C-alpha positions in Angstrom: 87.1 145.5 128.8 87.2 149.3 128.7 89.3 149.7 131.9 91.8 147.0 130.8 92.2 148.7 127.4 92.6 152.1 129.0 95.3 150.9 131.4 97.1 149.0 128.6 97.1 152.2 126.5 98.5 154.3 129.3 101.1 151.6 130.0 102.1 151.7 126.3 102.5 155.5 126.2 104.5 155.3 129.5 106.7 152.6 128.0 107.4 154.7 124.9 108.3 157.8 126.9 110.4 156.0 129.5 112.2 154.0 126.9 112.8 157.1 124.8 114.2 159.1 127.8 116.4 156.1 128.7 117.8 156.1 125.2 118.2 159.9 125.2 120.3 159.7 128.4 122.8 157.4 126.7 123.5 159.8 123.9 126.9 161.5 124.0 126.1 164.8 122.4 124.3 167.2 124.8 122.2 168.7 122.0 120.9 165.3 120.9 120.2 164.4 124.5 118.1 167.5 125.1 116.4 167.3 121.7 115.4 163.7 122.0 114.3 164.0 125.6 112.2 167.0 124.7 110.5 165.2 121.8 109.6 162.2 123.9 108.4 164.4 126.8 106.2 166.3 124.3 104.5 163.0 123.3 104.1 162.0 126.9 102.7 165.4 127.9 100.1 165.3 125.1 99.0 161.8 126.1 98.9 162.9 129.8 96.8 166.0 129.0 94.3 164.0 126.9 93.9 161.3 129.7 93.5 164.0 132.3 90.8 165.8 130.3 88.9 162.5 129.8 89.0 161.9 133.5 87.6 165.4 134.1 90.8 166.4 136.1 91.5 169.5 134.0 89.4 171.6 131.6 89.0 170.6 128.0 92.1 171.5 125.9 91.2 170.1 122.5 94.4 168.0 122.3 94.3 164.6 120.5 95.6 161.4 121.9 98.8 160.6 120.0 98.3 157.9 117.3 94.7 157.1 118.5 92.6 160.2 118.0 92.4 161.0 114.3 93.2 164.4 113.1 95.1 164.9 109.9 97.5 167.6 111.0 97.8 166.1 114.5 98.7 162.6 113.1 101.3 164.1 110.8 102.8 166.2 113.6 103.1 163.3 116.0 104.6 161.1 113.3 107.2 163.7 112.5 107.9 164.3 116.2 108.6 160.6 116.9 110.4 160.2 113.6 112.8 162.9 114.6 113.2 161.4 118.1 113.9 158.0 116.7 116.4 159.5 114.3 118.2 161.1 117.2 118.3 158.0 119.3 119.1 155.3 116.7 122.4 153.5 117.0 125.0 154.6 114.4 127.8 152.0 114.5 129.9 153.7 111.7 129.5 157.2 113.1 132.7 159.1 114.0 133.2 161.5 116.8 133.4 165.2 115.8 137.1 165.4 115.3 137.6 162.0 113.7 134.9 162.5 111.1 136.4 165.7 109.7 139.9 164.4 109.8 139.1 161.2 108.0 137.0 163.1 105.4 140.1 165.2 104.6 138.7 168.5 105.8 141.9 169.4 107.6 144.3 167.9 105.0 
């Protein structure tokens, strides 16, 4: 069962990262694209490094596995990271483009 659980966990992290990068590609603002992609890559990189250390492919780094290994500050940091990434990639149906929002708000009246 250990091998199946490990492969399932790697597949779950891969799904989160690939889905996040896909959603980041669809954003219209270049800053939001880069920020969201960077945050999802950060989570994927941390998971990859942890898996590589546990397979003795690279030396020990002391990184935790996101959402699995318990460390108070690590858990808080990864929750904040994915929270910001989700906030950047969420759909905002009522959002205006840059010019429309300021004009409708009366900024240029």
